[in-house]
C-alpha positions in Angstrom: 108.8 144.9 161.3 106.5 142.0 160.5 107.8 139.1 158.4 110.9 141.1 157.5 108.8 143.9 156.0 109.7 147.3 157.4 107.1 149.9 158.3 108.3 153.5 157.9 106.4 156.3 159.7 107.4 160.0 159.8 106.0 163.4 160.6 107.2 165.1 157.4 107.7 164.0 153.8 111.4 164.8 154.0 111.8 162.5 157.0 109.7 159.8 155.3 111.9 159.8 152.2 115.1 159.8 154.2 113.9 156.8 156.3 112.7 155.0 153.1 116.1 155.5 151.5 117.9 154.3 154.6 115.7 151.1 154.8 116.2 150.4 151.1 120.0 150.8 151.4 120.1 148.6 154.4 118.2 145.8 152.6 120.3 146.2 149.5 123.5 146.0 151.4 122.4 142.7 153.1 121.5 141.3 149.7 124.8 142.2 148.2 126.7 140.7 151.2 124.6 137.5 151.0 125.4 137.1 147.3 129.1 137.8 147.9 129.2 135.0 150.6 127.1 132.7 148.4 129.3 133.0 145.3 132.5 132.6 147.5 131.0 129.4 149.0 131.0 131.0 152.5 127.4 131.0 153.5 128.2 129.3 156.8 129.8 132.5 157.9 126.3 134.0 157.9 124.1 131.0 158.7 126.3 128.6 160.6 127.2 125.0 160.2 124.1 124.0 158.3 125.5 125.7 155.2 129.0 124.1 155.3 128.2 121.8 152.4 127.2 124.8 150.2 130.9 125.5 149.6 131.3 122.1 148.1 128.4 122.7 145.7 129.3 126.3 144.8 130.6 126.3 141.2 131.9 129.9 141.7 133.9 129.1 144.8 137.4 130.7 144.7 140.3 128.3 144.8 141.9 130.3 147.7 138.9 130.2 150.1 
């Protein structure tokens, strides 16, 4: 994987499409998890202390976080 871009290789079309679906689902899940953390003001859970001030600036941060 170069620069975060996956390369999918397979011997059959079926294997190729299964692998492509898996890679797509994996990337989509990461995006959904990232956005969930971002809107909750909890990016520091993913990226560490450098993102602690993000919670203060997040307009969608829940009151109970």
